[in-house]
N, C-alpha and C positions, 0 to 999 in steps of 0.2 A: 399542411407541408408536409413535407414527402419527405415521408421516414430518411432518403438520400442526404439531406439536410438537416436533417433530426445527428444524423454521426459527422459527418463535418464540422457541426456547431461542438461537438462533443469530443472533434478530436484536438477543434479549435483552443477551448478551452481548457483543455486540460496543460495545452504545451504554450500558454500562456505564463510568466510569469509575473504575476501581480505587483506593487511594490509595496515593502514593508511594510506603510499603513493600511493598505488595502490586505496584506495577509493579517495583522493584528484585526480587522474588522469584521473578516470571514476566522477568524479564528474562537475568536468573543460570539460570533452570531452564531456560531453549532455549539461553543459552549450552551444559549442562553437556549436553541431549541435544543438541546440537550434536558438541561433543566424545565426547561416544557414539560420535558415528555416524564421525567422522574416526577417531577409535584404531582401531573395527573396519573399514571401509574398511582401511584401512596395513596391519592385519591378514591382511589378505588380499588383500592384495595384493605380501605380502611371502610369503604363503603357495605363490602361485601360483607366484613364482618361484623357489620350491625347488623344488615336482614340475616345472619347467621341468626347473634346472639338472641336478634329478633326473634324469628323459628323455633329456636329452645327455650327464650319467654316465654310463649306462648299454646306452647305444651302440657296434654296437661292426664295427671293419676287421672287411672283406675275409676276413680270415681268423683270426677268431672273435675278440680277441683284442678291449679294450674301444680306447675311440676316442680318448676328453677322460679319459683316465685311465692314468697312468702301471700298467701292470702286476705292477711288482713290487712300489709302495712304497705303492700306492695315490692318486699328487700327485692333484691337479686339475692338471689340464691347460690347462682354460680360465678363467678370468677368472670370479671366483663376486661373485653377486648384492652379497656386502658385502664384500670384497675396495676396493683405491683404486682398480685398475684394471677392477675393472668393473660400479658403482657405473648409471656412465651406459651402458652395454649397457643393463645390464637396464631399464632405463627407471627408477630408483628417483632418490631424491633421494639429496645424499651423507649429508644425515645420519641418513636412514630404512637405507643401510647401516654409520652407527654405532652405531646403535642394536641393529640385526638381530646385529651383529658379535657386539654384545654378550651379546644374547641367549644365538648360540649360544655364545660364551665359556665361559659360566655351565649346558652341557651338558655339557660336556665332562668334566671331573672327575667319572668314578665314580655316575653319572648309571647307573637300569638303567628302561628297559631304553637301552642306553648308543646317544647319541646314532648321525644316519646321519653326521654331518661328523663329523672330532676332530682337533682340530689338535696340532700339533710345533711344543712353545717355541724347544726348540735350531736345530729348520729355518725357522722362522717359515711353514711353509708348511700347507693344509689338504689331509688328508687325504679320501677317503670308503672307508666304515666295511662297504668291500665282506665281508668274515670272516663279520660277521652277518648281513646286508640281502644276500643272493649276486643278486640278480635287481628288474628293476625292479619287479616286484608286491608284493617285501617293504620296498626303499624307495615306494613310495608308503601302502603300508600302514601303514605308523612314521611318515612325514606326516602319512598322517590321525587319528593316533591323536592325536601329540602336534604338532600345531600350533602354531603360536609363536598366545598367545593377550593377550590386552586385560589380561591381568594383571601381564604377563611383556611390555611394549611397553612399557606404564604404568610400573611400576619401572622399567630400565632406561633408559628411557626422560627420567625424572628424574635419573636418577646423570648420564649424559650430559649431561644441562642444569646440574647442580648440578658438575663439570666443568669443561662453560666460562665458567662465570661462576666459580670459585673464582679469589681470589685482585682480582678485582677491587673496588675500594672501592665501597659503598653509593653511590648516590648523595646526597648533597648538593643539598641547593634553601638560596634567599638566606631571612633570618630575614625575617622580615616585616614588615612596615619598621612602625617605631612611630610612632606619632601622638604628640607634646608637647603637653599642650594651654596654649593661650595662658595668661602670665601677669596 
């Protein structure tokens, strides 16, 4: 296609005046595209936080032991991006940490491959699965093969939003005023 034809098409499209229905559809399509980009960007942010956390967790002390993980239990000794005290430190928003925690919690029970992070209900603590992922390369490989996906993010984000709004009454609006015809 010639460049002149492209420019002519652009001018034609710009000058077109779509009907109201088409305008609504175009606006909805633009909103959907924007949301898709937003969801993907949010996933990339939390995946990057997980990669940085993994790098930090596999750091070694001068004696060769893990610096940021309990050597016996695997318990995380640094605030996690999904934790109540960690989301700010990792540059996340509070609601992003809640959704991330929900995604990670869903991955914990009997998922193959075993998740990188495990949760202990009784102690209410998070642990690094160092037995399944003994090196940083193994952890990075897991995070590349099993990143937080848009589908997971959307599913758990909707669940969190539903929980947040649960119990709230639907907004009530005043009934429209009725005009009484004079007699």
